[in-house]
Each structure stands twice: as structure tokens, then as C-alpha cells.
C-alpha positions as CSV (number, residue, x, y, z in Angstrom):
1,M,-17.3,23.2,-19.0
2,S,-20.9,22.7,-17.8
3,L,-19.8,20.3,-15.0
4,D,-19.5,21.8,-11.5
5,P,-15.9,21.0,-10.4
6,D,-17.0,21.3,-6.8
7,R,-19.1,18.2,-7.2
8,V,-16.0,16.2,-8.3
9,S,-14.1,17.6,-5.4
10,A,-16.8,16.4,-3.0
11,L,-16.8,13.0,-4.6
12,L,-13.0,12.7,-4.2
13,R,-13.3,13.6,-0.5
14,E,-16.1,11.1,0.0
15,T,-14.1,8.4,-1.7
16,A,-11.1,9.0,0.5
17,E,-13.2,9.0,3.6
18,L,-15.1,5.8,2.8
19,K,-12.6,3.7,0.8
20,I,-9.0,4.9,1.4
21,L,-8.4,6.4,4.8
22,P,-10.0,3.4,6.7
23,R,-7.3,1.2,5.0
24,F,-4.4,3.5,5.7
25,R,-1.9,1.8,8.0
26,A,-4.6,-0.9,8.4
27,L,-4.1,-3.2,5.5
28,G,-4.6,-6.8,6.3
29,E,-3.2,-10.0,4.9
30,G,-4.1,-10.4,1.3
31,D,-5.0,-6.7,0.9
32,T,-1.9,-6.0,-1.2
33,H,-0.5,-7.8,-4.2
34,E,1.6,-7.2,-7.3
35,K,-0.1,-6.7,-10.6
36,G,3.3,-6.6,-12.2
37,P,7.0,-6.6,-11.1
38,G,7.3,-3.9,-8.4
39,D,3.8,-2.6,-9.2
40,L,1.5,-2.9,-6.2
41,V,-2.2,-2.7,-5.9
42,T,-4.2,-2.6,-2.7
43,I,-7.8,-3.1,-1.7
44,A,-8.0,0.7,-1.3
45,D,-7.1,1.2,-5.0
46,L,-9.7,-1.3,-6.1
47,E,-12.5,-0.2,-3.9
48,S,-12.0,3.5,-4.5
49,E,-11.9,3.1,-8.3
50,K,-15.0,1.0,-8.1
51,H,-16.7,3.7,-6.1
52,L,-15.5,6.6,-8.4
53,T,-16.3,5.0,-11.8
54,P,-20.1,5.0,-11.7
55,A,-20.3,8.2,-9.7
56,L,-18.3,10.1,-12.2
57,K,-20.4,8.8,-15.1
58,R,-23.5,10.0,-13.3
59,L,-22.0,13.5,-13.0
60,L,-21.5,13.7,-16.7
61,P,-23.9,11.5,-18.7
62,G,-22.4,10.0,-21.8
63,S,-18.9,10.1,-20.4
64,E,-16.5,7.1,-20.2
65,V,-14.0,6.1,-17.6
66,V,-10.3,5.0,-17.8
67,G,-9.2,3.8,-14.4
68,E,-5.7,2.7,-13.7
69,E,-6.8,-0.6,-12.3
70,A,-9.3,-1.3,-15.1
71,A,-6.6,-0.5,-17.7
72,S,-4.1,-2.8,-15.8
73,S,-6.6,-5.6,-16.3
74,N,-7.4,-4.7,-19.9
75,S,-5.2,-2.4,-21.8
76,A,-7.9,-1.9,-24.5
77,V,-9.6,0.4,-22.0
78,L,-7.0,3.1,-23.0
79,D,-8.5,3.2,-26.5
80,L,-11.4,5.2,-25.0
81,L,-9.0,8.1,-24.8
82,K,-9.0,8.2,-28.7
83,G,-12.8,8.4,-29.0
84,D,-15.1,11.4,-29.2
85,S,-16.7,11.1,-25.8
86,P,-15.5,12.9,-22.7
87,V,-13.4,10.5,-20.6
88,W,-12.6,10.5,-16.9
89,I,-9.1,9.3,-16.0
90,I,-8.8,7.9,-12.5
91,D,-5.8,7.2,-10.3
92,P,-7.6,5.9,-7.2
93,V,-4.5,5.9,-5.0
94,D,-1.5,7.5,-6.6
95,G,1.6,6.4,-4.7
96,T,0.3,2.9,-3.9
97,A,3.7,1.7,-2.6
98,N,3.9,4.7,-0.2
99,F,0.3,4.0,0.9
100,A,1.1,0.3,1.5
101,D,4.2,1.3,3.5
102,G,2.3,3.7,5.7
103,S,3.8,6.8,4.1
104,E,1.5,9.9,3.8
105,M,2.8,10.6,0.3
106,F,-0.2,9.5,-1.7
107,A,-3.0,11.2,-3.5
108,V,-6.2,10.7,-5.5
109,I,-6.1,12.0,-9.1
110,V,-8.9,12.6,-11.6
111,A,-8.8,14.3,-14.9
112,L,-11.5,14.9,-17.6
113,V,-10.3,14.8,-21.2
114,Q,-11.9,14.8,-24.6
115,G,-10.4,14.5,-28.1
116,G,-6.8,14.5,-26.7
117,E,-7.5,17.8,-24.7
118,V,-7.3,17.9,-20.9
119,L,-10.4,19.9,-19.8
120,A,-10.0,19.7,-16.0
121,G,-7.9,18.1,-13.3
122,W,-8.1,17.3,-9.6
123,I,-5.4,16.2,-7.2
124,Y,-6.5,15.5,-3.6
125,D,-4.2,15.0,-0.7
126,P,-6.4,13.0,1.8
127,I,-4.1,13.2,4.8
128,R,-3.9,17.0,4.7
129,D,-7.3,17.6,3.1
130,R,-5.9,19.7,0.3
131,M,-7.6,19.8,-3.1
132,A,-6.0,21.2,-6.2
133,V,-8.4,21.9,-9.1
134,A,-7.8,23.3,-12.6
135,E,-10.1,24.0,-15.6
136,A,-8.5,24.7,-19.0
137,G,-8.1,28.4,-19.3
138,E,-9.4,29.2,-15.8
139,G,-6.3,28.9,-13.6
140,A,-5.5,26.4,-10.9
141,Y,-6.5,26.7,-7.3
142,L,-5.5,24.9,-4.1
143,D,-8.4,25.2,-1.7
144,D,-9.5,28.4,-3.4
145,K,-6.1,30.0,-3.4
146,R,-4.6,30.6,-6.9
147,M,-1.5,28.4,-7.6
148,R,1.6,29.8,-9.1
149,V,4.8,28.0,-10.2
150,S,8.2,29.1,-9.0
151,Q,10.1,32.0,-10.5
152,P,12.7,30.9,-13.0
153,V,16.2,30.4,-11.7
154,P,19.5,29.2,-13.2
155,L,20.1,25.5,-13.7
156,S,22.5,25.5,-10.8
157,E,19.7,26.6,-8.4
158,M,17.0,24.3,-9.7
159,L,15.4,21.9,-7.3
160,G,13.0,19.2,-8.6
161,I,11.9,15.8,-9.5
162,I,13.7,13.1,-11.5
163,S,12.4,9.6,-11.0
164,L,15.0,7.1,-12.1
165,K,12.8,4.1,-11.3
166,F,11.5,3.8,-14.9
167,V,14.7,4.9,-16.7
168,P,16.4,2.0,-18.4
169,T,19.3,0.8,-16.2
170,E,22.0,1.6,-18.7
171,E,20.8,5.2,-19.0
172,R,20.7,6.0,-15.3
173,P,24.4,6.8,-14.8
174,V,24.4,9.2,-17.7
175,L,21.2,11.0,-16.6
176,R,22.4,11.1,-13.0
177,A,25.7,12.6,-14.0
178,R,24.1,15.3,-16.2
179,A,21.7,16.2,-13.3
180,Q,24.6,17.0,-11.0
181,E,24.6,20.5,-12.6
182,L,21.2,21.1,-10.9
183,R,20.9,22.1,-7.3
184,R,19.2,18.8,-6.3
185,F,16.8,16.2,-7.5
186,F,14.7,13.6,-5.8
187,S,11.5,11.6,-6.1
188,L,8.5,11.3,-3.8
189,G,7.2,8.1,-5.4
190,C,3.8,9.9,-6.0
191,A,3.3,12.0,-9.1
192,G,0.3,13.7,-7.5
193,Q,2.3,15.0,-4.6
194,E,5.1,16.0,-7.0
195,Y,2.7,18.0,-9.2
196,L,1.4,19.8,-6.1
197,Q,4.9,20.9,-5.1
198,L,5.5,22.1,-8.7
199,A,2.3,24.1,-8.9
200,E,2.8,25.6,-5.5
201,G,6.2,26.9,-6.5
202,R,8.0,24.7,-4.0
203,T,10.1,22.9,-6.7
204,H,11.2,24.1,-10.1
205,F,11.0,21.1,-12.4
206,S,10.1,17.5,-13.0
207,V,11.2,14.9,-15.5
208,Y,9.3,11.7,-16.1
209,R,9.8,8.5,-18.1
210,R,6.6,6.6,-17.1
211,I,3.9,8.5,-19.0
212,M,0.6,7.0,-18.0
213,P,-2.4,9.3,-18.3
214,W,-3.6,8.8,-14.7
215,D,-0.3,10.0,-13.4
216,H,0.1,13.1,-15.6
217,A,-3.1,14.4,-17.2
218,A,-4.5,16.3,-14.2
219,G,-1.0,17.3,-12.9
220,W,0.1,18.7,-16.3
221,L,-3.1,20.9,-16.5
222,I,-2.7,22.1,-13.0
223,H,0.9,23.0,-13.6
224,K,0.0,24.7,-16.9
225,E,-2.8,26.7,-15.3
226,S,-0.3,27.7,-12.6
227,G,1.9,29.3,-15.3
228,G,4.2,26.4,-16.0
229,V,5.4,24.8,-19.2
230,G,5.3,21.1,-19.8
231,A,6.0,19.0,-23.0
232,F,7.8,16.0,-24.3
233,A,11.5,16.4,-24.8
234,D,11.1,16.2,-28.6
235,D,8.8,19.4,-28.4
236,T,5.6,17.4,-28.8
237,P,2.8,18.9,-26.7
238,Y,1.5,16.8,-23.9
239,D,-1.4,14.6,-25.0
240,P,-3.0,12.0,-22.7
241,T,-3.0,9.5,-25.6
242,I,0.8,9.4,-25.6
243,H,2.2,6.9,-23.1
244,Q,5.9,6.9,-23.7
245,G,8.6,9.5,-23.9
246,R,10.4,12.0,-21.7
247,L,8.0,14.5,-20.1
248,I,9.6,17.7,-18.8
249,M,7.9,20.3,-16.6
250,A,9.5,23.7,-15.9
251,P,8.5,27.3,-14.8
252,D,8.8,28.8,-18.2
253,G,10.0,28.1,-21.8
254,D,13.6,29.2,-21.3
255,S,13.9,26.9,-18.2
256,W,12.3,24.1,-20.1
257,R,14.7,24.3,-23.0
258,A,17.7,24.6,-20.6
259,L,16.6,21.5,-18.8
260,R,16.0,19.6,-22.0
261,D,19.3,20.5,-23.4
262,L,21.2,19.6,-20.2
263,L,19.5,16.2,-19.6
264,F,18.9,15.1,-23.3
265,P,21.5,17.0,-25.4
266,D,21.3,14.5,-28.3
267,P,18.0,14.9,-30.3
268,A,18.0,11.1,-30.9
269,D,17.6,10.6,-27.1
270,R,14.5,12.8,-27.0
271,V,12.1,10.7,-29.1
272,E,11.2,7.2,-27.8
273,R,7.4,7.5,-27.6
274,T,4.4,5.8,-29.1
275,A,0.7,6.8,-29.1
């Protein structure tokens, strides 16, 4: 990749300093609203995406941008992912509900994709000033230190992420019961922070049902370049143009299959996805 990843990292830090951190625990009346049921957006989301969009295009002439907030206003923006041009994917404030509540569990996420391939990914933790960066085939680094996923362990010792928020209500009791065979599961309400924990080896797995590219493209690549395995439950490889399904991340192939077979034993329950 001809692009210097450090320039993107610098841009994310600049955006957080100018547009996000000044709003943290300082949101005023009218600075937060619902763009959908239970789906918040703040002025920090809007301003940071507005700042990042032209700046990323300047870094890579000829590129397009798919931002979470732009796509929320016009879903046709997602069609850019199916074109031939390189596309930046932006989650300007991942974990918006946490951010709005004053919780430090939020992040800024950017990925670069082309032709369904994730070329590079960045996850920035503004509160702790931690930057995870991965380029395809080049490894993943957290502030210049190589990232490694956890060592495989039996199911009964696995600690990880299962977010039930986007699981259909009728499926939750079944999934929760099956997950009791694991050591423990939880959710941070921020995919970026969850992927950081995975790639640092602090957790063993994650399972997602909300598969939007701004939540997962960068994290999937960072996890992969840290040695992990991530794919849809029906064995379909991750692709940023796929926006439904059951996405499973694990330290290795055997762990991935064991998790998949535990949580989704019926092949008919592994499929539900559309491009």
C-alpha cells in the first residue's frame, strides 16, 4: 500500500483532539438525538466524520468514503463498497451511547477497503491515546508493539464478547443458555474497544449479529493480523459488503469451530445474511 499509515494515525489523533474530546462529558442540550430506535448520534459523531471525510480523500486521491452517519442518512452510500475505487470506512465515534453517558469506552475506527478486501485498519482509543494499526499481510501493532491474540484454551476457559442487543428477542434465551458452557461473556458496547481486547490477547472470542462495516472491517483485519481467525458462522469469509449474519472471532481455527458448533449447532441457524 503506497499510503503512509502514520498519516492516517495522525489524522485520527487530530480529529479526536479537535472534534471529539472537547465534547466528552460536555454535551449540551440538543447535542444528542436518536437517528433510530435506541441508536444515538451526537454532535461529536457528525463533526468528526465531517472533518475526516475530505481529509482522508486528500490522503488518497481517487478514493471514496463510507461514513456511518452519511450511510445512516442515505443507505445508497454503502454501494460504494461494491465499486472498484478504494474506499475509506469511518466510524467517527464508535460506542456513541457510552460517549453520551460519559463512559470512556469509545473509539475512532477507520478502514481502507477495495474490491471487498480490507487493506488497512485503524482503531484509536482517544482517552488512553492508544492506536492500533494493521496493514494486510504486515501484522498489527498497538503503538509500535506487535499485537498477538490469546493462546487457545478449552471452551470452559474462554472469556469473550457476546452482544445480545441485536439478537432477536426470541433467540436470546437459547444463545445465553448455550454460552453458559463458556467461562464468561460480556459486552463493552463498543466494537473498537472489544477488538482491541481481542487483538491484545485479553479476551478469547467475540460473536456479533450487527455486521456494519464501520464496526468490523478494521477490527477484523487487526484481529487477523494478530494471528486470529474470524468468519461468518456459515464459513463465509469476512467481507465488508456483507451486512448480516453471525460473525465469530477466535484465536485459531479449532477454537473458532468449537465456538460455532456450541453456539450455532444447527446449520440452518448459521446463515441469515445478505450482501
